[in-house]
TORKOL-4160 file (C-alpha; in steps of 0.2 Angstrom, whole numbers, padded with zeros to 4 digits, m for minus):
420
<pt num="1" X="0000" Y="0000" Z="0000"/>
<pt num="2" X="0006" Y="0017" Z="m0004"/>
<pt num="3" X="0010" Y="0026" Z="0012"/>
<pt num="4" X="0006" Y="0043" Z="0005"/>
<pt num="5" X="m0012" Y="0037" Z="0001"/>
<pt num="6" X="m0015" Y="0031" Z="0019"/>
<pt num="7" X="m0022" Y="0042" Z="0033"/>
<pt num="8" X="m0026" Y="0037" Z="0051"/>
<pt num="9" X="m0044" Y="0036" Z="0057"/>
<pt num="10" X="m0044" Y="0048" Z="0071"/>
<pt num="11" X="m0052" Y="0043" Z="0087"/>
<pt num="12" X="m0060" Y="0060" Z="0089"/>
<pt num="13" X="m0072" Y="0055" Z="0075"/>
<pt num="14" X="m0079" Y="0040" Z="0084"/>
<pt num="15" X="m0093" Y="0043" Z="0095"/>
<pt num="16" X="m0097" Y="0025" Z="0100"/>
<pt num="17" X="m0091" Y="0008" Z="0095"/>
<pt num="18" X="m0105" Y="m0002" Z="0088"/>
<pt num="19" X="m0095" Y="m0018" Z="0091"/>
<pt num="20" X="m0095" Y="m0014" Z="0110"/>
<pt num="21" X="m0113" Y="m0008" Z="0112"/>
<pt num="22" X="m0128" Y="m0006" Z="0101"/>
<pt num="23" X="m0146" Y="m0001" Z="0105"/>
<pt num="24" X="m0159" Y="m0014" Z="0099"/>
<pt num="25" X="m0167" Y="m0009" Z="0083"/>
<pt num="26" X="m0183" Y="m0016" Z="0075"/>
<pt num="27" X="m0179" Y="m0032" Z="0066"/>
<pt num="28" X="m0163" Y="m0035" Z="0075"/>
<pt num="29" X="m0160" Y="m0044" Z="0091"/>
<pt num="30" X="m0148" Y="m0030" Z="0098"/>
<pt num="31" X="m0135" Y="m0043" Z="0104"/>
<pt num="32" X="m0119" Y="m0036" Z="0109"/>
<pt num="33" X="m0104" Y="m0045" Z="0101"/>
<pt num="34" X="m0092" Y="m0043" Z="0115"/>
<pt num="35" X="m0094" Y="m0046" Z="0133"/>
<pt num="36" X="m0105" Y="m0034" Z="0143"/>
<pt num="37" X="m0112" Y="m0034" Z="0160"/>
<pt num="38" X="m0128" Y="m0044" Z="0162"/>
<pt num="39" X="m0125" Y="m0054" Z="0146"/>
<pt num="40" X="m0121" Y="m0072" Z="0145"/>
<pt num="41" X="m0115" Y="m0080" Z="0129"/>
<pt num="42" X="m0120" Y="m0098" Z="0125"/>
<pt num="43" X="m0103" Y="m0104" Z="0121"/>
<pt num="44" X="m0086" Y="m0099" Z="0128"/>
<pt num="45" X="m0078" Y="m0100" Z="0110"/>
<pt num="46" X="m0091" Y="m0087" Z="0104"/>
<pt num="47" X="m0085" Y="m0076" Z="0118"/>
<pt num="48" X="m0067" Y="m0078" Z="0114"/>
<pt num="49" X="m0070" Y="m0074" Z="0096"/>
<pt num="50" X="m0080" Y="m0059" Z="0098"/>
<pt num="51" X="m0069" Y="m0052" Z="0112"/>
<pt num="52" X="m0054" Y="m0053" Z="0100"/>
<pt num="53" X="m0062" Y="m0042" Z="0087"/>
<pt num="54" X="m0052" Y="m0025" Z="0085"/>
<pt num="55" X="m0064" Y="m0011" Z="0090"/>
<pt num="56" X="m0052" Y="0004" Z="0092"/>
<pt num="57" X="m0052" Y="0016" Z="0077"/>
<pt num="58" X="m0034" Y="0020" Z="0081"/>
<pt num="59" X="m0030" Y="0002" Z="0077"/>
<pt num="60" X="m0034" Y="0004" Z="0059"/>
<pt num="61" X="m0027" Y="0014" Z="0044"/>
<pt num="62" X="m0038" Y="0018" Z="0029"/>
<pt num="63" X="m0032" Y="0018" Z="0011"/>
<pt num="64" X="m0039" Y="0022" Z="m0006"/>
<pt num="65" X="m0057" Y="0020" Z="m0011"/>
<pt num="66" X="m0059" Y="0003" Z="m0020"/>
<pt num="67" X="m0077" Y="0006" Z="m0026"/>
<pt num="68" X="m0096" Y="0004" Z="m0021"/>
<pt num="69" X="m0110" Y="m0007" Z="m0024"/>
<pt num="70" X="m0128" Y="m0011" Z="m0019"/>
<pt num="71" X="m0135" Y="m0027" Z="m0012"/>
<pt num="72" X="m0144" Y="m0037" Z="m0025"/>
<pt num="73" X="m0160" Y="m0044" Z="m0017"/>
<pt num="74" X="m0165" Y="m0060" Z="m0026"/>
<pt num="75" X="m0181" Y="m0069" Z="m0021"/>
<pt num="76" X="m0184" Y="m0087" Z="m0024"/>
<pt num="77" X="m0193" Y="m0095" Z="m0039"/>
<pt num="78" X="m0211" Y="m0098" Z="m0034"/>
<pt num="79" X="m0225" Y="m0103" Z="m0045"/>
<pt num="80" X="m0243" Y="m0099" Z="m0041"/>
<pt num="81" X="m0255" Y="m0112" Z="m0033"/>
<pt num="82" X="m0270" Y="m0117" Z="m0042"/>
<pt num="83" X="m0287" Y="m0122" Z="m0037"/>
<pt num="84" X="m0304" Y="m0115" Z="m0034"/>
<pt num="85" X="m0298" Y="m0106" Z="m0018"/>
<pt num="86" X="m0285" Y="m0096" Z="m0027"/>
<pt num="87" X="m0289" Y="m0081" Z="m0039"/>
<pt num="88" X="m0277" Y="m0071" Z="m0048"/>
<pt num="89" X="m0278" Y="m0055" Z="m0059"/>
<pt num="90" X="m0270" Y="m0054" Z="m0076"/>
<pt num="91" X="m0256" Y="m0044" Z="m0069"/>
<pt num="92" X="m0252" Y="m0059" Z="m0057"/>
<pt num="93" X="m0252" Y="m0071" Z="m0071"/>
<pt num="94" X="m0240" Y="m0060" Z="m0081"/>
<pt num="95" X="m0228" Y="m0062" Z="m0066"/>
<pt num="96" X="m0230" Y="m0081" Z="m0065"/>
<pt num="97" X="m0215" Y="m0090" Z="m0060"/>
<pt num="98" X="m0204" Y="m0074" Z="m0061"/>
<pt num="99" X="m0193" Y="m0067" Z="m0048"/>
<pt num="100" X="m0193" Y="m0050" Z="m0040"/>
<pt num="101" X="m0175" Y="m0043" Z="m0043"/>
<pt num="102" X="m0168" Y="m0026" Z="m0038"/>
<pt num="103" X="m0153" Y="m0017" Z="m0031"/>
<pt num="104" X="m0157" Y="m0011" Z="m0014"/>
<pt num="105" X="m0156" Y="0007" Z="m0009"/>
<pt num="106" X="m0141" Y="0004" Z="0003"/>
<pt num="107" X="m0125" Y="0008" Z="m0005"/>
<pt num="108" X="m0109" Y="0000" Z="0002"/>
<pt num="109" X="m0092" Y="0008" Z="0000"/>
<pt num="110" X="m0076" Y="m0002" Z="0000"/>
<pt num="111" X="m0059" Y="0004" Z="0005"/>
<pt num="112" X="m0041" Y="m0003" Z="0007"/>
<pt num="113" X="m0034" Y="m0003" Z="0024"/>
<pt num="114" X="m0022" Y="m0011" Z="0036"/>
<pt num="115" X="m0021" Y="m0015" Z="0055"/>
<pt num="116" X="m0009" Y="m0002" Z="0062"/>
<pt num="117" X="m0006" Y="m0008" Z="0080"/>
<pt num="118" X="m0005" Y="m0024" Z="0090"/>
<pt num="119" X="0001" Y="m0041" Z="0085"/>
<pt num="120" X="m0007" Y="m0040" Z="0068"/>
<pt num="121" X="0001" Y="m0024" Z="0063"/>
<pt num="122" X="0003" Y="m0022" Z="0044"/>
<pt num="123" X="m0010" Y="m0035" Z="0040"/>
<pt num="124" X="m0020" Y="m0029" Z="0025"/>
<pt num="125" X="m0039" Y="m0027" Z="0027"/>
<pt num="126" X="m0054" Y="m0022" Z="0017"/>
<pt num="127" X="m0066" Y="m0009" Z="0025"/>
<pt num="128" X="m0084" Y="m0011" Z="0021"/>
<pt num="129" X="m0093" Y="0005" Z="0025"/>
<pt num="130" X="m0112" Y="0006" Z="0028"/>
<pt num="131" X="m0119" Y="0023" Z="0026"/>
<pt num="132" X="m0128" Y="0023" Z="0043"/>
<pt num="133" X="m0146" Y="0028" Z="0048"/>
<pt num="134" X="m0145" Y="0046" Z="0042"/>
<pt num="135" X="m0140" Y="0042" Z="0024"/>
<pt num="136" X="m0146" Y="0024" Z="0022"/>
<pt num="137" X="m0161" Y="0023" Z="0034"/>
<pt num="138" X="m0164" Y="0010" Z="0047"/>
<pt num="139" X="m0161" Y="m0004" Z="0035"/>
<pt num="140" X="m0143" Y="0001" Z="0033"/>
<pt num="141" X="m0141" Y="0000" Z="0052"/>
<pt num="142" X="m0149" Y="m0017" Z="0053"/>
<pt num="143" X="m0139" Y="m0024" Z="0039"/>
<pt num="144" X="m0123" Y="m0019" Z="0047"/>
<pt num="145" X="m0128" Y="m0026" Z="0064"/>
<pt num="146" X="m0134" Y="m0042" Z="0055"/>
<pt num="147" X="m0118" Y="m0045" Z="0046"/>
<pt num="148" X="m0108" Y="m0042" Z="0061"/>
<pt num="149" X="m0119" Y="m0054" Z="0071"/>
<pt num="150" X="m0118" Y="m0067" Z="0057"/>
<pt num="151" X="m0099" Y="m0067" Z="0056"/>
<pt num="152" X="m0096" Y="m0067" Z="0075"/>
<pt num="153" X="m0107" Y="m0082" Z="0076"/>
<pt num="154" X="m0099" Y="m0092" Z="0061"/>
<pt num="155" X="m0082" Y="m0088" Z="0066"/>
<pt num="156" X="m0085" Y="m0095" Z="0083"/>
<pt num="157" X="m0089" Y="m0112" Z="0076"/>
<pt num="158" X="m0077" Y="m0127" Z="0074"/>
<pt num="159" X="m0069" Y="m0132" Z="0057"/>
<pt num="160" X="m0071" Y="m0114" Z="0050"/>
<pt num="161" X="m0066" Y="m0116" Z="0031"/>
<pt num="162" X="m0056" Y="m0104" Z="0021"/>
<pt num="163" X="m0071" Y="m0100" Z="0010"/>
<pt num="164" X="m0078" Y="m0087" Z="0022"/>
<pt num="165" X="m0071" Y="m0069" Z="0022"/>
<pt num="166" X="m0065" Y="m0066" Z="0040"/>
<pt num="167" X="m0071" Y="m0051" Z="0050"/>
<pt num="168" X="m0057" Y="m0044" Z="0061"/>
<pt num="169" X="m0066" Y="m0029" Z="0069"/>
<pt num="170" X="m0074" Y="m0012" Z="0065"/>
<pt num="171" X="m0081" Y="0004" Z="0073"/>
<pt num="172" X="m0094" Y="0017" Z="0071"/>
<pt num="173" X="m0092" Y="0035" Z="0067"/>
<pt num="174" X="m0101" Y="0050" Z="0074"/>
<pt num="175" X="m0110" Y="0051" Z="0058"/>
<pt num="176" X="m0117" Y="0034" Z="0060"/>
<pt num="177" X="m0107" Y="0025" Z="0047"/>
<pt num="178" X="m0103" Y="0007" Z="0051"/>
<pt num="179" X="m0085" Y="0002" Z="0046"/>
<pt num="180" X="m0083" Y="m0017" Z="0046"/>
<pt num="181" X="m0065" Y="m0023" Z="0044"/>
<pt num="182" X="m0061" Y="m0039" Z="0035"/>
<pt num="183" X="m0045" Y="m0048" Z="0031"/>
<pt num="184" X="m0041" Y="m0044" Z="0013"/>
<pt num="185" X="m0046" Y="m0060" Z="0003"/>
<pt num="186" X="m0045" Y="m0051" Z="m0014"/>
<pt num="187" X="m0052" Y="m0036" Z="m0022"/>
<pt num="188" X="m0060" Y="m0045" Z="m0037"/>
<pt num="189" X="m0077" Y="m0053" Z="m0036"/>
<pt num="190" X="m0083" Y="m0067" Z="m0047"/>
<pt num="191" X="m0093" Y="m0054" Z="m0056"/>
<pt num="192" X="m0077" Y="m0045" Z="m0060"/>
<pt num="193" X="m0069" Y="m0061" Z="m0066"/>
<pt num="194" X="m0083" Y="m0065" Z="m0077"/>
<pt num="195" X="m0083" Y="m0048" Z="m0085"/>
<pt num="196" X="m0065" Y="m0048" Z="m0088"/>
<pt num="197" X="m0065" Y="m0066" Z="m0096"/>
<pt num="198" X="m0079" Y="m0061" Z="m0108"/>
<pt num="199" X="m0070" Y="m0045" Z="m0113"/>
<pt num="200" X="m0054" Y="m0056" Z="m0116"/>
<pt num="201" X="m0064" Y="m0067" Z="m0127"/>
<pt num="202" X="m0071" Y="m0052" Z="m0137"/>
<pt num="203" X="m0053" Y="m0045" Z="m0139"/>
<pt num="204" X="m0046" Y="m0062" Z="m0146"/>
<pt num="205" X="m0060" Y="m0065" Z="m0158"/>
<pt num="206" X="m0059" Y="m0047" Z="m0165"/>
<pt num="207" X="m0041" Y="m0050" Z="m0170"/>
<pt num="208" X="m0046" Y="m0063" Z="m0183"/>
<pt num="209" X="m0044" Y="m0081" Z="m0184"/>
<pt num="210" X="m0042" Y="m0090" Z="m0167"/>
<pt num="211" X="m0029" Y="m0103" Z="m0166"/>
<pt num="212" X="m0038" Y="m0119" Z="m0162"/>
<pt num="213" X="m0025" Y="m0125" Z="m0150"/>
<pt num="214" X="m0024" Y="m0109" Z="m0141"/>
<pt num="215" X="m0043" Y="m0108" Z="m0140"/>
<pt num="216" X="m0044" Y="m0125" Z="m0132"/>
<pt num="217" X="m0031" Y="m0122" Z="m0120"/>
<pt num="218" X="m0039" Y="m0105" Z="m0114"/>
<pt num="219" X="m0056" Y="m0113" Z="m0113"/>
<pt num="220" X="m0049" Y="m0128" Z="m0103"/>
<pt num="221" X="m0041" Y="m0116" Z="m0090"/>
<pt num="222" X="m0057" Y="m0106" Z="m0090"/>
<pt num="223" X="m0068" Y="m0122" Z="m0086"/>
<pt num="224" X="m0056" Y="m0127" Z="m0072"/>
<pt num="225" X="m0056" Y="m0110" Z="m0065"/>
<pt num="226" X="m0075" Y="m0109" Z="m0065"/>
<pt num="227" X="m0077" Y="m0126" Z="m0057"/>
<pt num="228" X="m0065" Y="m0120" Z="m0043"/>
<pt num="229" X="m0076" Y="m0105" Z="m0040"/>
<pt num="230" X="m0091" Y="m0116" Z="m0038"/>
<pt num="231" X="m0083" Y="m0128" Z="m0027"/>
<pt num="232" X="m0077" Y="m0115" Z="m0015"/>
<pt num="233" X="m0093" Y="m0106" Z="m0015"/>
<pt num="234" X="m0103" Y="m0122" Z="m0011"/>
<pt num="235" X="m0090" Y="m0127" Z="0003"/>
<pt num="236" X="m0093" Y="m0110" Z="0011"/>
<pt num="237" X="m0112" Y="m0112" Z="0009"/>
<pt num="238" X="m0112" Y="m0130" Z="0016"/>
<pt num="239" X="m0103" Y="m0123" Z="0031"/>
<pt num="240" X="m0116" Y="m0110" Z="0034"/>
<pt num="241" X="m0130" Y="m0122" Z="0032"/>
<pt num="242" X="m0122" Y="m0135" Z="0044"/>
<pt num="243" X="m0122" Y="m0121" Z="0057"/>
<pt num="244" X="m0139" Y="m0115" Z="0054"/>
<pt num="245" X="m0136" Y="m0099" Z="0044"/>
<pt num="246" X="m0143" Y="m0094" Z="0027"/>
<pt num="247" X="m0134" Y="m0082" Z="0016"/>
<pt num="248" X="m0149" Y="m0075" Z="0006"/>
<pt num="249" X="m0139" Y="m0063" Z="m0005"/>
<pt num="250" X="m0128" Y="m0075" Z="m0015"/>
<pt num="251" X="m0123" Y="m0069" Z="m0032"/>
<pt num="252" X="m0107" Y="m0066" Z="m0042"/>
<pt num="253" X="m0103" Y="m0050" Z="m0033"/>
<pt num="254" X="m0104" Y="m0059" Z="m0016"/>
<pt num="255" X="m0090" Y="m0071" Z="m0020"/>
<pt num="256" X="m0072" Y="m0063" Z="m0018"/>
<pt num="257" X="m0057" Y="m0071" Z="m0026"/>
<pt num="258" X="m0039" Y="m0070" Z="m0020"/>
<pt num="259" X="m0034" Y="m0071" Z="m0039"/>
<pt num="260" X="m0043" Y="m0067" Z="m0055"/>
<pt num="261" X="m0029" Y="m0076" Z="m0066"/>
<pt num="262" X="m0035" Y="m0092" Z="m0074"/>
<pt num="263" X="m0017" Y="m0098" Z="m0074"/>
<pt num="264" X="m0016" Y="m0097" Z="m0055"/>
<pt num="265" X="m0032" Y="m0108" Z="m0052"/>
<pt num="266" X="m0021" Y="m0119" Z="m0041"/>
<pt num="267" X="m0020" Y="m0105" Z="m0029"/>
<pt num="268" X="m0038" Y="m0099" Z="m0030"/>
<pt num="269" X="m0048" Y="m0097" Z="m0014"/>
<pt num="270" X="m0066" Y="m0091" Z="m0017"/>
<pt num="271" X="m0074" Y="m0083" Z="m0001"/>
<pt num="272" X="m0091" Y="m0079" Z="0003"/>
<pt num="273" X="m0095" Y="m0061" Z="0009"/>
<pt num="274" X="m0110" Y="m0050" Z="0010"/>
<pt num="275" X="m0119" Y="m0058" Z="0025"/>
<pt num="276" X="m0130" Y="m0043" Z="0028"/>
<pt num="277" X="m0146" Y="m0053" Z="0024"/>
<pt num="278" X="m0140" Y="m0069" Z="0033"/>
<pt num="279" X="m0154" Y="m0078" Z="0042"/>
<pt num="280" X="m0152" Y="m0088" Z="0058"/>
<pt num="281" X="m0162" Y="m0104" Z="0056"/>
<pt num="282" X="m0159" Y="m0112" Z="0073"/>
<pt num="283" X="m0176" Y="m0120" Z="0079"/>
<pt num="284" X="m0177" Y="m0107" Z="0093"/>
<pt num="285" X="m0177" Y="m0093" Z="0080"/>
<pt num="286" X="m0190" Y="m0102" Z="0069"/>
<pt num="287" X="m0203" Y="m0104" Z="0082"/>
<pt num="288" X="m0220" Y="m0095" Z="0080"/>
<pt num="289" X="m0217" Y="m0076" Z="0082"/>
<pt num="290" X="m0198" Y="m0077" Z="0080"/>
<pt num="291" X="m0198" Y="m0075" Z="0061"/>
<pt num="292" X="m0204" Y="m0057" Z="0060"/>
<pt num="293" X="m0187" Y="m0049" Z="0057"/>
<pt num="294" X="m0188" Y="m0035" Z="0044"/>
<pt num="295" X="m0173" Y="m0042" Z="0034"/>
<pt num="296" X="m0181" Y="m0060" Z="0033"/>
<pt num="297" X="m0199" Y="m0055" Z="0031"/>
<pt num="298" X="m0200" Y="m0059" Z="0013"/>
<pt num="299" X="m0192" Y="m0076" Z="0015"/>
<pt num="300" X="m0204" Y="m0082" Z="0028"/>
<pt num="301" X="m0219" Y="m0075" Z="0018"/>
<pt num="302" X="m0214" Y="m0085" Z="0003"/>
<pt num="303" X="m0211" Y="m0100" Z="0014"/>
<pt num="304" X="m0228" Y="m0099" Z="0021"/>
<pt num="305" X="m0235" Y="m0097" Z="0003"/>
<pt num="306" X="m0226" Y="m0113" Z="m0002"/>
<pt num="307" X="m0233" Y="m0123" Z="0012"/>
<pt num="308" X="m0219" Y="m0122" Z="0024"/>
<pt num="309" X="m0227" Y="m0120" Z="0041"/>
<pt num="310" X="m0217" Y="m0130" Z="0054"/>
<pt num="311" X="m0200" Y="m0126" Z="0061"/>
<pt num="312" X="m0192" Y="m0140" Z="0050"/>
<pt num="313" X="m0202" Y="m0135" Z="0035"/>
<pt num="314" X="m0196" Y="m0117" Z="0036"/>
<pt num="315" X="m0178" Y="m0122" Z="0039"/>
<pt num="316" X="m0179" Y="m0134" Z="0023"/>
<pt num="317" X="m0187" Y="m0120" Z="0013"/>
<pt num="318" X="m0173" Y="m0107" Z="0018"/>
<pt num="319" X="m0159" Y="m0119" Z="0013"/>
<pt num="320" X="m0168" Y="m0123" Z="m0003"/>
<pt num="321" X="m0169" Y="m0104" Z="m0006"/>
<pt num="322" X="m0150" Y="m0102" Z="m0005"/>
<pt num="323" X="m0148" Y="m0117" Z="m0016"/>
<pt num="324" X="m0159" Y="m0109" Z="m0029"/>
<pt num="325" X="m0148" Y="m0093" Z="m0028"/>
<pt num="326" X="m0132" Y="m0104" Z="m0030"/>
<pt num="327" X="m0140" Y="m0112" Z="m0045"/>
<pt num="328" X="m0142" Y="m0094" Z="m0053"/>
<pt num="329" X="m0124" Y="m0091" Z="m0049"/>
<pt num="330" X="m0119" Y="m0107" Z="m0057"/>
<pt num="331" X="m0129" Y="m0102" Z="m0073"/>
<pt num="332" X="m0121" Y="m0085" Z="m0073"/>
<pt num="333" X="m0103" Y="m0093" Z="m0072"/>
<pt num="334" X="m0107" Y="m0106" Z="m0085"/>
<pt num="335" X="m0112" Y="m0093" Z="m0098"/>
<pt num="336" X="m0105" Y="m0075" Z="m0095"/>
<pt num="337" X="m0086" Y="m0080" Z="m0095"/>
<pt num="338" X="m0088" Y="m0091" Z="m0110"/>
<pt num="339" X="m0097" Y="m0078" Z="m0121"/>
<pt num="340" X="m0091" Y="m0062" Z="m0129"/>
<pt num="341" X="m0095" Y="m0046" Z="m0119"/>
<pt num="342" X="m0113" Y="m0041" Z="m0120"/>
<pt num="343" X="m0120" Y="m0057" Z="m0126"/>
<pt num="344" X="m0126" Y="m0062" Z="m0109"/>
<pt num="345" X="m0129" Y="m0054" Z="m0093"/>
<pt num="346" X="m0137" Y="m0060" Z="m0076"/>
<pt num="347" X="m0154" Y="m0052" Z="m0078"/>
<pt num="348" X="m0156" Y="m0058" Z="m0096"/>
<pt num="349" X="m0150" Y="m0075" Z="m0092"/>
<pt num="350" X="m0162" Y="m0076" Z="m0077"/>
<pt num="351" X="m0177" Y="m0071" Z="m0088"/>
<pt num="352" X="m0172" Y="m0084" Z="m0101"/>
<pt num="353" X="m0172" Y="m0097" Z="m0088"/>
<pt num="354" X="m0188" Y="m0092" Z="m0078"/>
<pt num="355" X="m0199" Y="m0082" Z="m0090"/>
<pt num="356" X="m0195" Y="m0090" Z="m0107"/>
<pt num="357" X="m0192" Y="m0108" Z="m0103"/>
<pt num="358" X="m0201" Y="m0109" Z="m0085"/>
<pt num="359" X="m0185" Y="m0118" Z="m0078"/>
<pt num="360" X="m0185" Y="m0132" Z="m0091"/>
<pt num="361" X="m0167" Y="m0133" Z="m0093"/>
<pt num="362" X="m0167" Y="m0146" Z="m0107"/>
<pt num="363" X="m0177" Y="m0133" Z="m0117"/>
<pt num="364" X="m0164" Y="m0120" Z="m0113"/>
<pt num="365" X="m0151" Y="m0131" Z="m0120"/>
<pt num="366" X="m0160" Y="m0134" Z="m0136"/>
<pt num="367" X="m0162" Y="m0115" Z="m0138"/>
<pt num="368" X="m0143" Y="m0112" Z="m0134"/>
<pt num="369" X="m0138" Y="m0125" Z="m0147"/>
<pt num="370" X="m0145" Y="m0114" Z="m0160"/>
<pt num="371" X="m0135" Y="m0099" Z="m0155"/>
<pt num="372" X="m0117" Y="m0100" Z="m0160"/>
<pt num="373" X="m0112" Y="m0086" Z="m0148"/>
<pt num="374" X="m0117" Y="m0098" Z="m0134"/>
<pt num="375" X="m0106" Y="m0113" Z="m0141"/>
<pt num="376" X="m0093" Y="m0113" Z="m0127"/>
<pt num="377" X="m0106" Y="m0112" Z="m0113"/>
<pt num="378" X="m0115" Y="m0127" Z="m0120"/>
<pt num="379" X="m0099" Y="m0137" Z="m0122"/>
<pt num="380" X="m0095" Y="m0133" Z="m0104"/>
<pt num="381" X="m0112" Y="m0139" Z="m0097"/>
<pt num="382" X="m0111" Y="m0154" Z="m0109"/>
<pt num="383" X="m0096" Y="m0161" Z="m0101"/>
<pt num="384" X="m0098" Y="m0178" Z="m0093"/>
<pt num="385" X="m0113" Y="m0183" Z="m0103"/>
<pt num="386" X="m0122" Y="m0166" Z="m0099"/>
<pt num="387" X="m0118" Y="m0167" Z="m0081"/>
<pt num="388" X="m0118" Y="m0148" Z="m0080"/>
<pt num="389" X="m0136" Y="m0147" Z="m0086"/>
<pt num="390" X="m0141" Y="m0160" Z="m0074"/>
<pt num="391" X="m0134" Y="m0151" Z="m0059"/>
<pt num="392" X="m0142" Y="m0135" Z="m0065"/>
<pt num="393" X="m0159" Y="m0143" Z="m0067"/>
<pt num="394" X="m0158" Y="m0150" Z="m0049"/>
<pt num="395" X="m0153" Y="m0133" Z="m0041"/>
<pt num="396" X="m0166" Y="m0123" Z="m0050"/>
<pt num="397" X="m0180" Y="m0136" Z="m0048"/>
<pt num="398" X="m0197" Y="m0127" Z="m0047"/>
<pt num="399" X="m0201" Y="m0138" Z="m0032"/>
<pt num="400" X="m0190" Y="m0132" Z="m0017"/>
<pt num="401" X="m0192" Y="m0149" Z="m0009"/>
<pt num="402" X="m0183" Y="m0158" Z="m0023"/>
<pt num="403" X="m0167" Y="m0146" Z="m0023"/>
<pt num="404" X="m0151" Y="m0154" Z="m0017"/>
<pt num="405" X="m0142" Y="m0148" Z="m0001"/>
<pt num="406" X="m0125" Y="m0140" Z="m0003"/>
<pt num="407" X="m0116" Y="m0156" Z="0002"/>
<pt num="408" X="m0125" Y="m0165" Z="m0012"/>
<pt num="409" X="m0120" Y="m0152" Z="m0024"/>
<pt num="410" X="m0102" Y="m0153" Z="m0019"/>
<pt num="411" X="m0103" Y="m0172" Z="m0022"/>
<pt num="412" X="m0111" Y="m0170" Z="m0039"/>
<pt num="413" X="m0100" Y="m0178" Z="m0053"/>
<pt num="414" X="m0099" Y="m0161" Z="m0063"/>
<pt num="415" X="m0089" Y="m0154" Z="m0048"/>
<pt num="416" X="m0078" Y="m0169" Z="m0046"/>
<pt num="417" X="m0067" Y="m0175" Z="m0061"/>
<pt num="418" X="m0078" Y="m0170" Z="m0076"/>
<pt num="419" X="m0067" Y="m0155" Z="m0080"/>
<pt num="420" X="m0048" Y="m0159" Z="m0081"/>
């Protein structure tokens, strides 16, 4: 990091440390993540993890702005029920089997940084800055608190995988901004990688004839790289589900890569981030009256509409909802990096899958075969006697009860030996 570009976060600009104390807000439990009087934590390990978080602003240095983004809130596929007891308007029918997709109003800023004091001095970090209640409303405050809570809980569990971005601390400014500090797991997301890969394909093809050998070698590296992204993503998601946490904001921008170079696939470690919408699905949190949090309200409303009423039915629905989002991520990575720039994007692909072909993946394949621009994507999913299409159909099954769990996805033959 360029020392000239770094400035110290002055303690005088910190009114209170949200990691030490937070007043309860609607939709959030208001739990404190370090030891406080009158509060008993369920496990000694959780206390040890949260107490080790760095909460002093003087312990950090902030570097340059990396960028900003909004959370993509994707709901699960859900067809309408039929029968004499259900009536729908023409507008409802027009939205049949579609998803509500939109970028939330809360804008997140990312900064480079490093730890400036203590035993971890010099360790590079990435700051994730929530705008606070004044600029982002109550939702921003709840999202920051929920992400803090989710990371603190998950990092207290045993066998923590490398596929989860690590929270190291944070603070709150007098302007209400929440600064969460994470270990620097890379500055490129899976979305950045896919965009760069498609642009590279466009450049090579614009230069004229593409040497068949060079093309095959590049596509082989690309297939291997994408598989490793999917493997790492599902390992992180399996860990979350095993510990009763949903992600609920899974997409190409929520996967950070320590390297975007396809030739360095052997060193690639994809990590899950963006746990602001993470949902606790422990039985005690799913009992009647305990699922009314503002950030998870839509999830449980859809669960009820799909016939999930008991604690275990709701838990299964939530896990299946994450798997559906992972399926959309799989589709994105199977198409965008293998096409030229502008040929396919996430929203167009999702409309193709849901609206045009109603999640009939075999019909999607027939459509793609007729478009030479999608040739490499089809070849990728055709590996292993169409193993990719098979896995995609399972993850995007319209019936949430028939979707595989994360461990089953990891064990699928498409992610184990089909690509070499």
